[in-house]
C-alpha positions in Angstrom: 24.0 -15.8 28.2 24.1 -18.4 25.0 22.6 -15.3 22.8 25.0 -12.7 24.4 27.8 -14.9 22.7 26.5 -15.5 19.4 25.5 -12.2 19.8 29.2 -11.3 20.1 30.6 -14.1 17.5 28.0 -13.1 14.9 29.8 -9.7 15.3 33.2 -10.9 14.8 31.9 -13.1 11.6 30.3 -9.7 10.1 33.4 -7.2 10.4 35.4 -10.3 9.5 33.3 -9.6 6.0 33.4 -6.4 6.6 37.6 -6.2 6.5 38.2 -9.0 3.9 35.8 -7.2 1.7 37.5 -3.3 2.0 41.0 -5.2 1.3 39.8 -7.1 -1.9 38.7 -3.3 -3.0 42.3 -2.1 -1.7 41.0 0.2 1.2 42.5 -2.5 3.8 44.8 -0.3 6.5 48.3 0.3 6.1 48.0 0.2 1.8 49.8 3.3 0.7 49.1 4.4 -2.7 52.0 4.5 -5.4 52.4 7.6 -7.7 53.2 7.0 -11.0 55.2 8.6 -12.9 52.9 8.6 -15.6 51.8 12.6 -16.9 48.4 13.8 -16.6 47.0 13.9 -20.0 46.4 17.6 -20.6 42.9 19.3 -20.8 41.7 19.8 -24.2 41.8 23.4 -24.2 45.2 23.4 -23.1 46.5 21.9 -25.7 45.9 24.4 -28.0 47.8 27.3 -28.6 46.7 31.0 -28.0 47.6 32.3 -32.0 45.6 29.7 -32.6 43.1 30.1 -31.6 39.9 31.5 -33.5 37.6 34.7 -32.3 34.8 32.5 -30.4 30.9 32.9 -32.4 28.3 33.5 -31.1 26.1 31.3 -30.3 22.4 31.1 -31.6 19.7 32.7 -29.2 17.3 29.8 -28.7 14.2 30.7 -30.7 11.3 29.2 -28.4 8.0 28.3 -30.8 4.6 28.6 -29.8 2.0 25.7 -30.5 -1.1 26.1 -30.1 -3.6 23.2 -28.7 -6.4 23.2 -28.5 -8.0 20.6 -25.7 -11.8 19.3 -26.6 -13.9 19.5 -23.1 -15.3 16.7 -21.7 -18.4 15.9 -21.6 -20.6 16.0 -19.3 -21.3 13.5 -17.5 -24.9 11.8 -17.9 -27.4 11.2 -14.7 -29.3 8.6 -14.1 -31.8 8.2 -11.2 -32.7 5.2 -9.7 -35.8 5.7 -8.3 -37.0 2.2 -6.9 -40.6 1.5 -6.6 -41.7 -1.6 -4.7 -45.2 -3.4 -5.8 -47.5 -2.1 -2.8 -47.6 -5.0 -0.2 -50.7 -7.2 -0.4 -52.9 -6.8 2.7 -52.3 -9.8 5.8 -55.3 -11.6 5.6 -57.5 -10.9 8.7 -55.3 -12.5 11.5 -58.5 -14.2 13.3 -58.6 -15.4 17.3 -60.5 -17.8 18.7 -60.2 -19.2 22.2 -61.5 -22.4 22.9 -62.0 -22.7 26.9 -62.4 -26.4 27.5 -64.4 -27.1 30.0 -63.4 -28.4 33.7 -63.6 -31.8 35.0 -65.2 -32.7 38.0 -65.4 -29.6 39.9 -65.5 -31.1 43.5 -61.8 -31.1 45.5 -60.4 -33.4 44.0 -60.8 -32.1 40.4 -63.3 -34.9 38.7 -61.7 -37.5 40.3 -64.0 -40.6 41.2 -66.9 -38.6 39.6 -70.5 -39.2 41.3 -68.8 -41.3 44.1 -69.1 -40.9 47.3 -65.7 -41.1 50.5 
């Protein structure tokens, strides 16, 4: 509801600003243009009497001058080829796998506890 009221107030204010601007420019409603009594200036050809006019001179024809312009063609671009050569990979050292087997401790039911003793 508040936004509708704000929109209404804004539109009324915009209409008032436009009305004031048009009134200042002379476009207010109800204003009429007052005719002036000053005569309208005659065109320049109306001021010369027909007898005073000389015969029209033919206008000179415009001549077209053709200039030949030679443009040096653009040089062909140089071709640059980039070849990436990697160094040969060094052979990695051989991988040595050693399997270490630990000896089992004990070997009985109790996995080495109390070795040598009887229960």
